[in-house]
C-alpha positions in Angstrom: 39.2 46.2 -72.6 37.6 48.0 -69.7 38.0 51.4 -71.4 36.5 50.1 -74.6 33.4 48.8 -72.8 33.0 52.1 -71.0 33.3 54.0 -74.2 30.6 51.7 -75.8 28.4 52.3 -72.8 28.7 56.1 -73.1 28.0 56.0 -76.8 25.0 53.8 -76.2 23.6 56.2 -73.6 24.0 59.1 -76.1 22.3 57.1 -78.8 19.4 56.3 -76.6 19.0 60.0 -75.8 19.4 61.4 -79.3 18.7 58.7 -82.0 15.8 56.9 -80.5 13.6 59.7 -79.1 11.3 59.8 -82.1 10.7 56.1 -82.6 10.6 55.6 -78.9 7.7 57.9 -78.5 5.7 56.4 -81.3 4.0 54.1 -78.7 2.0 57.1 -77.7 -0.2 57.1 -80.8 0.5 54.1 -83.2 -1.8 51.5 -81.7 -4.5 54.1 -81.1 -4.5 55.1 -84.7 -4.7 51.5 -86.0 -7.6 50.3 -83.8 -9.2 53.7 -83.4 -9.9 53.9 -87.2 -12.8 51.5 -86.8 -11.6 49.2 -89.6 -10.4 46.4 -87.3 -13.0 44.5 -85.1 -11.8 43.6 -81.6 -11.3 39.9 -81.9 -8.5 37.9 -80.5 -7.3 36.8 -83.9 -7.4 40.4 -85.2 -5.4 41.8 -82.2 -2.8 39.1 -82.6 -2.6 39.8 -86.3 -2.1 43.6 -85.9 0.5 43.1 -83.2 2.3 40.7 -85.4 2.3 43.2 -88.2 3.7 45.8 -85.8 6.5 43.5 -84.7 7.5 42.4 -88.3 7.3 46.0 -89.5 9.9 46.9 -86.9 11.9 43.8 -87.8 11.9 44.3 -91.6 12.2 48.1 -91.9 14.3 49.0 -88.9 16.2 45.8 -88.0 16.9 44.5 -91.4 16.8 47.5 -93.7 18.3 50.3 -91.6 20.3 48.5 -88.9 21.8 45.7 -91.0 21.9 47.2 -94.5 21.7 51.0 -94.7 24.1 51.6 -91.7 26.8 49.9 -93.8 26.4 52.7 -96.5 28.4 55.3 -94.6 30.1 58.2 -96.4 33.5 58.4 -94.6 31.7 57.5 -91.4 28.8 59.9 -91.9 25.2 58.9 -92.5 21.9 60.6 -93.4 20.1 61.3 -96.7 22.6 64.1 -97.6 25.6 61.8 -97.1 23.8 59.0 -99.0 23.0 61.4 -101.8 26.6 62.6 -102.1 27.8 59.0 -102.1 25.3 57.7 -104.6 25.8 60.7 -107.0 29.5 60.2 -106.9 29.1 56.6 -108.1 27.4 57.8 -111.3 29.4 60.9 -112.0 30.3 59.6 -115.4 26.5 59.4 -116.2 25.5 63.0 -116.0 21.8 62.5 -116.8 21.4 59.8 -114.2 23.3 61.8 -111.7 21.1 64.8 -112.3 18.0 62.8 -111.6 19.5 61.2 -108.6 20.4 64.6 -107.2 16.8 65.8 -107.8 15.3 62.8 -106.1 17.8 63.1 -103.2 17.3 66.8 -102.7 13.5 66.3 -102.7 14.0 63.6 -100.0 16.0 66.2 -98.0 13.1 68.7 -98.4 10.7 66.0 -97.0 12.9 65.9 -93.9 11.6 69.5 -93.2 8.0 68.4 -93.7 8.6 65.5 -91.3 10.4 68.0 -89.0 7.2 70.0 -88.7 4.9 67.1 -88.0 7.1 65.2 -85.6 7.3 67.7 -82.7 3.6 68.6 -83.2 2.2 65.1 -83.0 4.7 63.9 -80.3 4.1 66.7 -77.9 0.3 66.7 -78.6 0.2 62.9 -78.1 2.0 63.3 -74.7 -0.1 66.3 -73.5 -3.3 64.4 -74.5 -2.7 62.2 -71.5 -4.3 64.9 -69.5 -7.6 64.0 -71.1 -7.3 60.5 -69.5 -6.8 62.1 -66.1 -9.9 64.3 -66.6 -11.9 65.2 -69.7 -12.0 68.8 -68.4 -8.4 69.2 -69.4 -9.1 68.8 -73.1 -9.5 72.5 -73.7 -6.0 73.1 -72.4 -4.2 70.5 -74.6 -3.5 72.8 -77.6 -2.5 75.9 -75.6 -0.2 73.9 -73.3 1.3 72.2 -76.4 2.1 75.6 -77.9 3.6 76.9 -74.7 5.9 73.8 -74.4 7.0 74.1 -78.0 7.6 77.8 -77.7 9.8 77.3 -74.6 11.7 74.5 -76.5 12.5 76.8 -79.4 13.4 79.7 -77.2 16.2 77.7 -75.5 17.7 76.5 -78.8 20.2 79.4 -78.8 21.8 77.9 -75.7 23.0 74.9 -77.7 22.0 71.2 -77.8 24.8 70.3 -75.4 23.5 72.3 -72.5 19.8 71.4 -73.0 20.6 67.8 -74.0 22.8 66.8 -71.0 20.1 64.6 -69.5 18.6 63.2 -72.7 20.2 59.8 -72.3 19.2 59.1 -68.7 15.7 60.4 -69.2 15.2 58.2 -72.3 16.6 55.2 -70.4 13.9 55.9 -67.8 11.3 56.2 -70.6 12.2 52.8 -72.1 12.2 51.2 -68.7 8.8 52.7 -67.9 7.2 51.6 -71.2 8.6 48.1 -70.8 7.2 47.9 -67.3 3.8 49.1 -68.5 3.9 46.4 -71.2 4.8 43.6 -68.8 2.2 44.8 -66.3 -0.6 44.3 -68.9 1.0 41.2 -70.6 0.8 39.5 -67.2 -3.0 39.4 -67.5 -2.8 37.7 -70.9 0.6 36.1 -71.5 -0.7 34.4 -74.7 -0.5 37.7 -76.4 3.2 37.1 -76.9 2.4 34.4 -79.5 1.8 37.4 -81.8 5.5 37.4 -82.4 4.9 34.5 -84.8 4.7 35.8 -88.4 1.8 33.4 -89.3 -0.6 35.8 -87.4 0.4 38.7 -89.6 0.3 36.6 -92.8 -3.2 35.2 -91.9 -4.6 38.7 -91.2 -3.2 40.0 -94.5 -4.7 37.0 -96.3 -8.1 37.2 -94.7 -8.3 41.1 -94.8 -6.3 42.4 -97.7 -8.3 45.6 -98.1 -8.2 46.4 -94.4 -4.5 45.6 -94.3 -3.8 48.1 -97.1 -5.8 50.8 -95.4 -4.3 50.4 -91.9 -0.7 50.3 -93.2 -0.9 54.1 -93.3 -1.3 53.9 -89.5 1.1 51.0 -88.9 3.9 53.0 -90.4 3.7 55.3 -87.4 5.6 52.7 -85.4 8.8 53.2 -87.6 8.8 57.0 -87.8 12.2 58.0 -86.6 13.9 55.1 -88.2 15.8 57.5 -90.5 17.5 58.9 -87.4 19.5 55.7 -87.0 21.3 56.4 -90.2 21.3 60.2 -89.9 23.1 60.2 -86.5 25.6 57.4 -87.3 28.4 59.9 -87.6 27.8 61.1 -84.0 27.8 57.7 -82.3 29.1 55.1 -84.7 27.5 52.0 -86.2 28.0 49.6 -83.4 26.5 51.6 -80.5 23.4 52.2 -82.6 23.0 48.6 -83.5 23.6 47.3 -80.0 21.2 49.8 -78.5 18.5 48.9 -80.9 18.6 45.2 -80.3 19.4 45.3 -76.6 17.1 48.2 -75.4 14.8 49.9 -77.9 13.2 47.1 -79.9 12.5 44.9 -76.8 11.0 47.9 -75.0 8.8 48.8 -78.0 7.7 45.2 -78.5 6.7 44.8 -74.8 4.7 48.0 -74.9 2.9 47.3 -78.1 2.0 43.8 -76.9 0.9 45.3 -73.6 -1.5 47.7 -75.4 -2.8 44.7 -77.3 -3.4 42.7 -74.1 -5.2 45.8 -72.6 -7.5 46.1 -75.7 -8.5 42.4 -75.5 -9.4 43.0 -71.8 -11.0 46.5 -72.2 -11.9 47.4 -75.8 -13.0 50.9 -74.6 -9.4 51.7 -73.9 -8.9 52.3 -77.6 -9.4 56.0 -77.1 -5.9 56.2 -75.6 -4.5 52.7 -74.9 -1.0 53.9 -74.0 -2.0 56.0 -71.0 -4.9 53.7 -70.0 -2.3 50.9 -69.6 -1.0 52.7 -66.5 -2.5 52.1 -63.0 -4.2 55.2 -61.6 -1.3 56.1 -59.3 1.1 56.1 -62.2 -1.0 58.1 -64.6 0.3 61.7 -63.7 4.0 60.6 -63.6 3.6 58.9 -67.0 2.0 62.0 -68.5 4.9 64.1 -67.2 7.5 61.6 -68.4 5.9 61.3 -71.8 5.9 65.0 -72.2 9.6 65.2 -71.4 10.3 62.3 -73.8 8.3 64.1 -76.5 10.4 67.2 -76.0 13.6 65.2 -76.3 12.3 63.6 -79.5 11.5 67.0 -80.9 14.9 68.4 -79.8 16.7 65.7 -81.8 14.8 66.6 -84.9 15.4 70.3 -84.4 19.1 69.8 -84.1 18.9 67.6 -87.2 17.2 70.4 -89.1 20.1 72.8 -88.2 22.7 70.2 -89.4 20.9 69.3 -92.6 20.5 73.0 -93.5 24.2 73.6 -93.0 25.0 70.6 -95.2 22.6 71.7 -98.0 24.2 75.2 -97.9 27.6 73.6 -98.3 26.3 71.6 -101.3 25.1 74.9 -102.9 21.3 74.4 -102.7 20.6 77.1 -100.2 21.9 80.7 -99.7 24.2 81.4 -96.8 22.3 81.8 -93.5 23.5 83.1 -90.2 25.1 80.2 -88.4 25.9 80.6 -84.6 28.2 78.1 -83.0 27.0 77.1 -79.5 30.1 75.2 -78.4 33.8 76.0 -78.5 34.6 72.3 -78.6 32.1 70.8 -81.0 31.8 72.3 -84.5 28.6 70.4 -85.2 26.7 72.1 -82.4 25.1 75.1 -84.3 22.1 77.3 -84.1 20.4 78.9 -87.1 18.0 81.6 -86.0 16.1 81.8 -89.2 15.6 78.0 -89.4 14.7 77.8 -85.7 11.8 80.3 -85.9 10.6 79.3 -89.3 10.3 75.8 -88.0 8.5 76.9 -84.9 6.0 78.9 -87.0 5.2 75.9 -89.2 4.8 73.6 -86.2 2.6 76.0 -84.4 0.5 76.3 -87.5 0.2 72.5 -87.6 -0.9 72.3 -84.0 -3.6 75.0 -84.4 -4.8 73.5 -87.8 -5.0 69.8 -86.7 -5.6 70.2 -82.9 -5.1 66.5 -82.1 -2.5 63.8 -82.5 -5.1 61.7 -84.4 -5.7 64.4 -86.9 -2.0 64.9 -87.3 -1.6 61.2 -87.8 -3.3 61.7 -91.2 -0.6 64.2 -92.2 2.1 61.9 -90.9 3.4 59.1 -92.9 3.6 60.4 -96.5 6.9 62.3 -95.9 8.3 59.4 -93.9 7.5 56.7 -96.5 8.6 58.8 -99.4 12.0 59.3 -97.7 12.2 55.5 -97.1 11.6 54.9 -100.8 14.3 57.4 -101.7 16.7 55.8 -99.3 16.1 52.4 -100.8 16.7 53.7 -104.3 19.9 55.5 -103.4 21.1 52.4 -101.5 20.8 50.4 -104.7 23.3 52.7 -106.5 25.7 52.5 -103.5 25.5 48.7 -103.4 25.9 48.3 -107.1 28.4 51.0 -108.0 30.3 51.8 -104.8 30.5 48.2 -103.4 30.6 46.7 -106.9 28.3 43.8 -106.0 26.7 41.8 -108.9 23.5 43.2 -110.3 21.3 40.3 -109.2 22.6 40.6 -105.6 22.2 44.4 -105.6 18.6 44.1 -106.9 17.8 41.3 -104.5 19.2 43.3 -101.5 16.9 46.3 -102.3 13.9 45.1 -104.3 12.3 43.4 -101.2 12.6 46.6 -99.2 11.4 48.7 -102.1 8.2 46.6 -102.3 7.6 46.9 -98.6 8.3 50.7 -98.6 6.0 51.1 -101.7 3.1 49.3 -99.9 3.4 51.7 -97.0 3.7 54.7 -99.3 0.7 53.7 -101.4 -1.4 53.2 -98.3 -0.4 56.7 -97.1 -1.7 58.2 -100.3 -5.2 57.4 -99.0 -4.5 60.2 -96.4 -3.4 62.7 -99.0 -6.6 64.9 -98.7 -7.0 64.3 -95.0 -3.8 66.1 -94.1 -1.1 64.3 -96.1 -0.9 67.3 -98.4 0.6 69.4 -95.5 4.2 68.1 -95.3 4.2 67.7 -99.1 3.4 71.4 -99.6 6.2 72.3 -97.2 8.6 70.0 -98.9 7.6 71.3 -102.4 8.0 74.9 -101.4 11.5 74.2 -100.0 12.4 72.2 -103.1 11.4 75.2 -105.3 13.7 77.4 -103.2 16.6 75.0 -103.4 16.3 74.5 -107.2 15.8 78.2 -107.7 19.0 79.0 -105.7 21.0 76.3 -107.5 19.8 77.3 -111.0 20.3 81.0 -110.2 23.9 80.4 -109.0 24.6 78.5 -112.2 23.3 81.4 -114.3 25.4 83.8 -112.2 28.5 81.7 -112.8 27.8 81.8 -116.5 27.4 85.5 -116.4 30.7 86.0 -114.5 32.4 83.6 -116.9 31.3 85.5 -120.0 32.8 88.8 -118.7 35.7 87.4 -116.6 39.3 88.4 -117.2 42.0 85.8 -116.9 43.9 86.3 -113.6 47.4 85.5 -114.8 47.2 87.6 -118.0 45.7 90.5 -116.0 48.5 90.5 -113.4 51.1 90.4 -116.2 49.6 93.6 -117.6 49.3 95.2 -114.2 53.0 94.7 -113.4 54.2 96.2 -116.7 53.6 99.5 -114.9 52.9 98.4 -111.3 50.8 100.4 -108.9 52.0 101.5 -105.4 52.5 98.6 -103.1 51.3 99.0 -99.5 52.2 96.8 -96.5 50.1 93.9 -95.5 48.2 91.0 -97.2 45.0 91.3 -99.2 42.8 88.3 -99.5 40.4 88.5 -102.5 37.6 86.0 -102.6 36.5 84.9 -106.1 33.9 82.3 -107.1 36.0 80.9 -110.0 39.6 80.0 -109.9 41.9 81.9 -112.3 39.5 84.8 -112.8 40.0 88.4 -111.7 37.7 89.3 -108.8 35.6 92.4 -109.1 36.9 93.5 -105.7 40.5 93.7 -107.1 39.3 95.9 -110.1 37.5 98.2 -107.7 40.5 98.4 -105.4 42.8 99.3 -108.2 40.4 101.8 -109.7 39.5 103.7 -106.5 42.5 103.2 -104.2 45.2 102.8 -106.9 47.3 100.6 -104.7 48.2 96.9 -104.4 49.1 95.1 -101.2 52.6 93.7 -100.7 51.1 90.2 -100.7 47.9 89.2 -102.5 45.9 86.0 -102.2 43.2 85.1 -104.7 41.0 82.6 -102.8 38.4 80.3 -104.2 36.3 78.1 -101.9 35.2 74.7 -103.3 32.6 72.6 -101.6 32.7 68.8 -102.2 30.2 65.9 -102.0 32.2 64.3 -99.2 31.7 64.9 -95.4 35.2 66.0 -94.6 38.3 67.3 -96.2 41.3 67.0 -94.0 45.1 67.6 -93.8 47.1 68.8 -96.7 44.0 68.4 -99.0 42.4 71.4 -97.3 44.4 74.1 -99.1 46.1 74.2 -102.6 48.6 76.9 -103.3 49.9 78.2 -106.7 52.5 81.0 -107.1 51.5 83.6 -109.7 54.6 85.8 -109.3 55.1 89.2 -107.8 54.1 87.8 -104.4 50.7 86.9 -105.7 49.1 83.5 -105.0 46.2 81.5 -106.2 44.6 79.6 -103.3 41.9 77.0 -103.4 40.3 76.0 -100.1 38.3 72.7 -100.0 35.5 71.9 -97.7 33.2 68.9 -97.2 29.5 69.3 -96.5 30.1 68.4 -92.8 33.0 70.8 -92.4 32.8 74.1 -90.6 34.1 76.8 -93.1 36.7 79.0 -91.4 38.8 80.8 -93.9 41.4 82.4 -91.6 42.1 79.0 -90.0 42.4 77.4 -93.4 44.8 80.1 -94.6 46.9 79.6 -91.5 47.8 76.2 -93.1 49.9 78.1 -95.7 52.6 78.8 -93.2 55.9 77.2 -94.1 54.8 77.0 -97.8 56.3 80.3 -98.9 53.2 82.4 -98.0 53.0 83.9 -94.5 50.0 85.7 -93.1 49.9 88.0 -90.2 46.3 88.2 -88.8 46.6 91.9 -87.8 47.9 92.8 -91.3 45.5 90.9 -93.4 42.5 92.5 -95.2 39.7 90.5 -96.7 38.0 91.8 -99.9 34.8 90.3 -101.3 32.1 91.4 -103.7 28.5 92.1 -102.6 26.9 91.8 -106.0 23.4 93.0 -107.0 21.5 90.6 -109.2 19.3 92.0 -111.9 16.7 89.6 -113.3 16.5 89.5 -117.1 14.0 87.7 -119.4 15.0 84.6 -121.3 17.8 83.3 -119.1 16.4 79.8 -118.6 14.2 80.4 -115.5 10.7 81.7 -115.2 10.5 85.4 -114.4 9.0 84.7 -110.9 11.9 82.4 -110.2 14.4 85.0 -111.4 12.9 87.6 -109.0 12.8 85.0 -106.2 16.5 84.2 -106.7 17.4 88.0 -106.8 15.5 88.4 -103.5 17.2 85.3 -101.9 20.6 86.6 -103.1 19.9 90.0 -101.6 18.8 88.6 -98.2 21.6 86.0 -97.9 24.1 86.4 -95.2 27.5 87.4 -96.5 30.6 85.3 -96.8 32.1 87.2 -93.8 29.7 85.4 -91.4 29.7 82.1 -93.2 33.5 81.8 -93.5 34.3 83.3 -90.1 36.0 86.4 -91.5 36.8 89.1 -89.0 34.1 91.8 -89.5 36.6 94.7 -89.1 38.8 93.3 -91.9 36.2 93.0 -94.6 35.7 95.6 -97.4 32.5 95.1 -99.3 32.6 96.2 -102.9 29.7 95.6 -105.2 28.8 95.2 -108.9 25.6 94.5 -110.8 25.2 91.1 -112.4 22.5 90.4 -115.0 21.0 86.9 -115.2 
C-alpha cells in the first residue's frame, strides 16, 4: 500500500510539472483581459458575477468535460486529439464518407494545436516578463527583447532533451501553485465575502442582466481554461487517476483562490486592473514573483514544445506528414524526442508573434479561437466514441455531449469577434499546416496508385527469376517496399546492375495503424515465398518508435535468421514528376514533389544503419 501511495505521489508531482503548466499560468492575464476590456463596470455585483463565471467555466469545461468525461475516452491508455481521432475514426470505418469527414475535422484540430503552440509560449512568457512594468515603468522597453532572449534560450536547449531540462518542473510548479494560493488568500483576507462568488446564482444573474456584455467577454474568460487539452493529451504519460487527483486537490483550488484574490483586489483598488496578478503581491514579494512567474511560463512553454514534437511524430506515423529527422534524447524513454525542423520553425513563428503583437493583451486577441475550435472538435469526436465505441444509447450519448457542445460553441462564437484583431493569426498557421498535411496525404495516395499500375507481382516474379537463377551471394538483403506482394524497384535495379541475389532475401512492408501501440507477436508477420525469400510485414502504432532492425530481430526462431553484420538494406529514393490532371491542383503537385524531395529517408526514420543502406532511385509520375 505504501508503494502504491508513493507511486501516486510521484505521478502527481510529474503531472503538476508537465500537465498543468499552461492552465496554471493563465492567472497572469485572464482577469486582466476581462476587466481591462472596459466592458464591465467595477461594481460589487459585477465582480462577483465575473468571478462566478470564471469558477463555473473551470468546473464545467475542465472538471466535468475533460476530467470526468473525456479522460475516459482513452485509446489503449493514450490520450490527445490524435488518439481520439484514431479511436473515433475506427468506430465508423464501415461508413467511409463519415470517416473521411471525421478525419478531416480531426486533422484540422491537430493543425490548430500548432497555432496554439505558437501563441501559448508567446503570451505566457510575455505575461510573466510584463511584471517588470509593475516594478518600474522604465522596464517596458525591455519586455519584448527580454522575452525573445528567454524564448531563444529555451529553444536552444531543446536538443538536450526534456528529461534533463524538465527535472525540476514538478517542484517549481508546486511552489508556483503554493505562491498563487498564498497571494489569493492574502487579498481575500481583506474581503472574505468575495468567496460567495462560488454560488452559481451570481453568474446566472450577470448573464441575465448583461447578455451582450457576457457574450463579448466570453472571448477573454476562455483564457482561464487554455491548457485544458493537456489533461487529455498527457494521460498516457501519467495515467487518469494522478491527473484527476492533482486537479481537484491542488490545481483547481489554487486557481480559484488566486482568481478570487484578484477580484478582492479590484474591489479595493480598481486601478490595479492594469495588472491585477502582480499588484496582488506586497512590494517585498514583487521581484520574486516576477522571477517565479517567468520560470513557470518557461515550464508551461516547454510542455507545449515537447507536445509539438510528439504530435508531429504521431502525424508522420499516420501518413499526414513526410518523414522528418527525429533525434532521440534518451536511451531509456522512446517518447523523449527532438525534431530540429519543428523546433526552429516553431521558434520562428513564436518570435514573429512576439514582435507583431508586442504585449500579452494584444496576443490575447489572437488566443482563444484555436483553443475553442479544438474544444468543439474534441466534443464532436467524443460523441462518436461514446455512441459507437462504448455503445451507449443515442439519447444518452447526445445528452452527454450536447451540453458541452453548446458551452463550447458559445465560447467559440464569442472568440470570432476577435478574428480581425489577431484571431486570424493561429488560423492562418493551422490552415497552412492543414494544406501541407492534405497535400502529402493526397500525393502519397497518387504515388501508391502510380506504383500499383506498374507493379509486378512478387510471387510470380520470383518464380520467373528462379527458372534461371542468378548468382547467390552470402548475406541477407532487406528490400523495403510500400505495398505488400509487389516487386520493389531496388530489387530490379540490383538484378539489372549487380546481376546477383543474396542468399536470403526479405521483402519488408511497414504498415502504420490508427492505434497507439502494436506489441508482441503482432509486430511482425512472416510468409515464406520459397528459395529462402520471405515476405515480412512490420506493424507500428502512431506512438511506436519505428526501429526496423529491432523489429526484424523478432524473426529469430521462426525459420528466418538475420546476422546484423551480414545484412544489407535496400530502399528506393524515388523522384516525383508532377503531371497535369492527376486529381490535385498543379501548385499542390509541385508542393508535394518538393516535400518528397526534402523528406528525410527511411534510413533515419526506421533506424537503419547508414553504412548498410544502398539508395536506388526511379522516377514516378503523378
